[in-house]
C-alpha positions in Angstrom: 125.7 81.3 83.0 122.9 83.1 81.2 122.6 82.1 77.6 121.9 84.6 74.8 118.5 84.0 73.2 118.9 86.4 70.2 120.8 89.5 69.3 118.3 92.0 70.7 120.6 95.0 71.1 122.0 94.7 67.7 118.6 94.4 66.0 117.2 97.3 68.1 120.1 99.5 67.3 119.8 98.8 63.6 116.0 99.6 63.9 116.8 102.9 65.6 119.3 103.7 62.9 116.8 103.0 60.2 114.2 105.2 62.0 116.8 108.0 62.0 117.5 107.7 58.2 113.7 107.4 57.6 113.2 110.6 59.5 115.9 112.4 57.5 114.3 111.3 54.3 110.8 112.5 55.5 112.3 115.9 56.5 114.1 116.4 53.1 110.8 115.7 51.2 109.0 118.2 53.4 107.1 115.6 55.6 108.1 117.1 58.9 105.3 115.5 61.0 106.3 112.1 59.5 109.8 112.7 60.6 108.7 113.2 64.2 106.8 110.0 63.9 110.1 108.2 63.2 112.2 110.2 65.7 109.9 109.5 68.8 110.3 105.7 68.6 114.0 106.0 67.8 114.5 108.0 71.0 112.5 105.5 73.0 114.5 102.5 71.6 117.9 104.2 72.3 116.7 105.2 75.8 115.8 101.6 76.6 119.0 100.2 75.2 121.1 102.8 77.1 119.2 102.0 80.3 119.2 98.1 80.0 122.1 97.1 77.7 124.9 99.6 78.3 127.1 99.5 81.4 128.8 102.8 80.8 131.7 101.0 79.0 130.2 98.5 76.5 126.9 97.8 74.8 125.9 94.2 75.5 123.6 92.1 73.2 120.8 91.8 75.8 119.6 93.3 79.0 122.3 93.3 81.7 120.7 95.3 84.5 119.7 92.1 86.4 123.2 90.4 85.9 126.1 90.6 88.4 128.4 90.2 85.5 127.3 90.2 81.8 128.6 87.3 79.7 131.7 88.2 77.8 130.2 86.8 74.5 127.4 89.4 74.7 130.0 92.0 73.8 130.5 92.4 70.1 132.0 94.9 67.7 128.6 94.9 66.0 126.8 96.3 69.0 129.5 99.0 69.5 129.4 99.9 65.8 125.6 100.2 65.6 125.5 102.2 68.9 127.5 104.8 67.2 125.7 104.6 63.8 122.2 104.9 65.5 123.3 107.8 67.7 122.9 105.9 70.9 126.3 107.3 71.8 128.1 110.2 70.1 131.0 112.6 70.2 134.2 111.8 72.2 132.4 108.9 73.9 131.6 107.3 70.4 135.1 107.8 69.3 136.5 106.2 72.5 134.1 103.3 72.2 135.0 102.5 68.7 138.7 102.6 69.6 138.1 100.2 72.5 136.0 97.9 70.4 138.6 97.7 67.6 141.6 97.4 69.9 140.3 95.1 72.7 140.9 91.5 71.7 138.4 90.2 74.2 135.6 91.7 72.2 133.8 88.9 70.4 133.9 89.8 66.6 131.4 87.3 65.2 
């Protein structure tokens, strides 16, 4: 079994969320070029997470693209919540993900 080293997805999604909020503040105060400087890395982080840590159903707390079956403990409500808050997933897909994350008792909550 692969052991989790650290909560990389969780931290990366929180970072992407912070970049998004920082871009919004920059936009509101009229610093549009600074807003772009925040949005570019946000998009890159989200793209990497969606490519390596998302299986189309769940966000896992680590890269899963080389694993046959990701460890169940790598799924957490935290990753699903931050995926929505950061904009990594949105719309109906975000709604469905949150419903699953809150209803599925197999999702590790800590």
